C-alpha positions in Angstrom: 196.1 -205.0 -41.4 198.1 -202.5 -40.5 198.8 -199.2 -42.3 202.2 -198.4 -43.9 203.7 -195.4 -45.6 204.7 -196.6 -48.7 201.2 -195.2 -49.8 203.3 -191.8 -49.3 206.6 -193.1 -50.4 208.5 -192.7 -53.8 207.4 -195.8 -55.9 209.5 -195.2 -59.2 212.1 -197.5 -59.2 210.6 -200.0 -57.1 209.8 -203.6 -58.0 206.1 -204.0 -57.7 203.7 -207.4 -58.5 200.4 -207.4 -59.4 198.5 -209.7 -57.1 194.6 -208.9 -58.1 193.3 -207.2 -61.2 190.4 -206.8 -63.1 192.4 -208.1 -66.5 193.5 -211.9 -65.2 196.2 -211.7 -67.6 198.0 -209.1 -65.9 198.0 -211.2 -63.0 201.7 -212.3 -61.4 203.2 -209.8 -63.7 206.4 -208.4 -62.1 208.7 -205.8 -62.8 210.3 -202.6 -62.5 208.1 -199.0 -62.1 209.8 -196.5 -64.2 206.8 -193.8 -64.1 203.9 -192.8 -62.9 200.6 -190.9 -63.7 197.7 -190.2 -61.2 196.5 -193.0 -63.0 198.8 -195.4 -64.3 202.1 -196.9 -63.3 204.1 -197.6 -66.1 206.4 -201.0 -65.7 209.6 -202.4 -67.1 209.0 -206.2 -67.3 211.3 -208.4 -69.8 212.6 -205.5 -72.1 209.0 -204.3 -72.7 206.6 -201.6 -71.0 203.3 -201.9 -69.6 201.1 -199.1 -68.5 198.1 -200.6 -66.0 195.6 -198.1 -64.6 196.1 -198.0 -60.7 192.5 -198.6 -59.6 192.0 -202.0 -61.9 194.9 -203.8 -59.4 196.0 -204.6 -56.4 200.1 -204.8 -56.0 202.6 -206.2 -54.0 206.1 -203.9 -52.6 208.8 -205.1 -51.1 209.2 -202.2 -48.6 211.3 -202.4 -45.3 211.9 -206.3 -45.7 208.3 -206.7 -46.0 206.0 -207.4 -48.5 203.6 -204.8 -48.8 200.0 -205.3 -50.0 198.2 -202.2 -51.5 195.0 -201.5 -53.4 195.6 -199.5 -56.6 192.8 -197.1 -55.4 195.1 -195.9 -52.7 197.5 -195.1 -54.9 195.6 -192.9 -57.4 197.0 -189.6 -56.9 199.6 -187.5 -58.4 202.8 -188.7 -57.0 203.8 -185.1 -56.0 200.2 -185.2 -54.3 200.4 -188.7 -52.3 203.9 -187.9 -51.5 203.1 -184.6 -49.6 200.7 -186.8 -47.9 202.7 -188.4 -45.7 201.1 -188.6 -42.3 197.8 -188.2 -43.4 195.2 -190.6 -43.7 194.8 -191.0 -47.8 191.9 -193.5 -47.9 189.8 -191.5 -45.9 187.2 -188.7 -46.8 187.3 -185.0 -45.4 185.6 -184.9 -42.7 185.4 -188.8 -42.3 185.2 -191.0 -38.7 185.5 -194.0 -40.6 188.9 -195.5 -41.5 189.5 -198.2 -43.5 193.0 -199.3 -44.3 193.3 -201.0 -47.8 197.3 -202.2 -47.2 198.6 -205.4 -45.8 201.8 -206.3 -44.3 203.4 -209.4 -44.2 206.5 -210.6 -42.6 208.8 -212.5 -45.0 
């Protein structure tokens, strides 16, 4: 698995698919992210809007021609804080020497 900068990029306006979720009824739901808070995405699907907690799901994004899978726990930041952290390791605790990447990229 390789770290992708999507974790520090703007996500509003991107298409997303929920590939894992604690609520099975959300699995394989796709739509457009129309709003983001620290803990949630507002996704528009079939002219309905649904709000999902980031930490409860794993998301698939199309990013630079690749399918990028990101655990929602990597995205639990205010959008402006997450974007500011570009180039930093968001998932690593301060002072930690261990690095665990929770993004997966696959070529289409």
